[in-house]
C-alpha positions in Angstrom: 103.0 120.5 152.9 104.6 118.9 150.2 105.4 120.4 146.7 103.6 118.7 144.1 105.1 119.5 141.1 103.2 118.6 137.9 105.1 116.2 136.3 106.6 117.7 132.9 105.3 116.7 129.3 106.3 116.3 126.5 105.2 118.4 123.7 102.9 116.6 121.0 105.6 116.3 118.1 108.0 115.8 120.6 109.6 111.5 120.3 108.4 109.4 122.9 110.6 108.5 125.8 110.8 104.3 125.1 110.7 102.9 121.7 107.4 102.1 122.0 106.1 105.3 123.2 104.4 103.2 126.3 106.6 105.4 128.6 104.7 108.7 127.7 101.0 106.8 128.1 100.1 108.3 124.9 98.8 105.4 122.5 99.6 107.4 119.2 103.2 108.0 120.5 104.4 104.4 119.4 101.8 103.7 117.0 103.0 102.6 113.9 100.2 104.4 111.5 100.7 107.7 113.5 104.3 107.4 113.5 104.7 106.9 109.4 101.9 109.6 109.1 103.9 112.4 111.5 107.3 111.5 109.7 105.5 112.3 106.6 103.9 115.5 107.5 107.1 116.8 109.1 109.6 115.9 106.5 107.3 116.7 103.4 106.7 120.4 105.1 109.8 121.8 104.4 110.0 120.7 100.5 106.6 121.6 100.0 107.3 124.6 100.8 109.9 125.5 98.7 107.8 123.7 95.3 105.0 126.6 96.6 107.8 128.9 96.6 108.4 128.8 92.8 104.7 129.0 92.5 103.8 125.2 91.8 101.2 123.5 94.1 102.2 120.3 95.4 99.4 118.4 93.5 101.1 119.9 90.1 104.5 118.3 91.5 103.1 115.0 92.5 101.8 114.5 89.2 104.7 115.5 87.4 107.0 113.4 89.5 104.7 110.5 89.2 105.1 111.0 85.6 108.8 111.3 85.2 110.3 108.1 84.3 107.2 106.3 82.5 107.7 107.1 79.0 104.0 106.3 77.3 102.6 107.9 81.1 100.4 106.5 83.3 96.5 106.1 82.8 94.6 108.8 85.1 93.6 106.3 87.5 97.3 105.0 88.1 98.2 108.7 88.4 95.5 109.5 90.9 96.7 106.4 93.1 100.7 107.5 92.6 99.5 110.9 93.5 97.9 109.9 96.7 94.4 111.8 95.5 91.2 111.2 94.0 90.4 111.0 89.8 88.4 113.8 89.5 90.8 116.3 91.7 93.5 114.6 89.3 91.6 115.4 86.1 90.9 118.7 86.8 95.0 119.2 88.0 95.6 117.5 84.5 93.4 119.8 82.5 95.4 123.0 83.6 98.8 121.2 83.1 97.2 120.2 79.5 96.5 123.9 79.2 100.0 124.9 80.2 101.6 122.6 77.7 103.4 120.4 80.7 101.4 117.3 79.8 99.6 115.5 77.4 96.3 113.5 77.2 96.1 110.7 75.0 93.1 108.4 74.8 93.9 104.3 74.7 93.2 103.0 71.3 91.1 99.8 72.7 89.5 101.7 75.4 88.2 105.0 74.7 87.1 105.2 78.3 91.2 105.1 79.4 92.8 108.3 79.2 97.0 108.3 79.3 98.9 111.3 80.7 102.4 112.1 79.9 105.0 114.9 79.8 105.7 117.2 77.3 109.1 118.2 76.5 108.3 121.4 78.4 106.9 119.2 81.5 110.2 117.2 81.0 112.2 120.2 81.9 109.9 121.4 84.6 110.0 118.5 86.6 113.8 117.9 86.3 114.2 121.4 88.0 112.1 120.5 90.9 113.7 116.8 90.8 116.6 118.4 91.7 115.3 120.5 94.5 113.7 116.9 95.7 116.8 115.2 95.8 118.8 117.8 97.6 115.9 117.5 100.1 115.9 114.0 100.3 119.9 114.1 100.8 119.7 116.2 103.8 117.1 113.6 105.6 119.1 110.5 104.7 122.0 112.5 106.6 119.8 112.7 109.5 119.6 108.8 109.5 122.3 107.4 107.8 122.9 105.4 104.6 122.3 102.3 106.2 119.4 103.0 108.2 117.7 104.5 104.9 117.8 102.0 102.6 116.3 100.0 105.8 113.4 102.3 106.1 113.1 102.1 102.2 112.7 98.4 102.1 110.2 97.9 105.2 108.0 100.8 103.7 108.1 99.0 100.2 107.3 95.7 102.3 104.7 97.6 104.1 103.1 99.0 101.0 102.8 95.8 99.3 101.2 93.9 102.0 98.8 96.4 102.7 97.6 95.9 98.8 97.1 98.2 96.1 93.4 98.3 96.5 93.5 100.3 99.5 91.4 103.4 99.6 92.7 106.9 99.4 92.7 108.5 102.8 92.5 112.4 102.7 94.8 113.2 106.0 97.0 115.6 106.9 100.3 113.4 106.1 99.4 112.8 102.7 97.1 115.7 101.4 97.5 119.3 99.9 95.8 121.7 102.7 
């Protein structure tokens, strides 16, 4: 009788054997969109834990980080797009941040339906601390793949985002949403 040991199976999170993932037999192991979502989820998890440990919900971090460097701020719609969230959820979170004095709302003078959101000085100070942690986390990720590959990846992702178009709808899934 021959020994028919079951072939070893990679765990769901392990990298594929070949560049395209074809060697594993699983379509998703080489599927670019899956890999992008998985990389985002894995890379974000550690930092999101750091943010939550400071008592800051991930949605708040995303809003404050998105507003940093905008000067006059963003509209609620622009903020929702930047935060990869829907507008009602962003509006509710912005309300809480206004109450805490971290952001301010201002109606657009030409279009009262448009509302601008900007950081207050307290919001600037709060997000600056979080950005230092984000930069340290990013530096560890860059160290793992190197400066050159990081810049290549950054350029490729920006081209991909541009090609996909700015009108793409928000998709709520693990890689980009707070659970």
